C-alpha positions, 0 to 999 in steps of 0.5 A: 101179934099173938095171943097164946093163952095156955090150955093147961096141957102145955099147948097154946091156943092160937086165935085169929081175928079179922082186923078192919081199919077205917081211915079218916078218908072213909077207906077201909083196910083189913087183914086176918091177924093171929090175935084175940080181939082183946088186942085192941087195948094194946093197939090203942096204947101203941098208936099213942106211943109210936104214932102208927097203927101196926098190924101184921100176920105171917105174910104181910104187915101194915103200918098206918099213921095214927092220925089217919085212923078213924076206927079199928074193929077186931072180930074173932074168926077162929081158934086153932 
């Protein structure tokens, strides 16, 4: 899940966001992902299409059935 807008100098900016997922049972799951908070719209479409919320980073990935997701919050943390 990368968001790499061009800086106009041939380099790309990598953004990191904290993805927090609230499950329907109240449990919270979170992970840092390399993406902009604007990824939320894409995640919504993918959940409707596949039936799963799929987020990942360089060391782990998380798949949750869409029916178990109550809310998703993406918070921009850093830019590289």
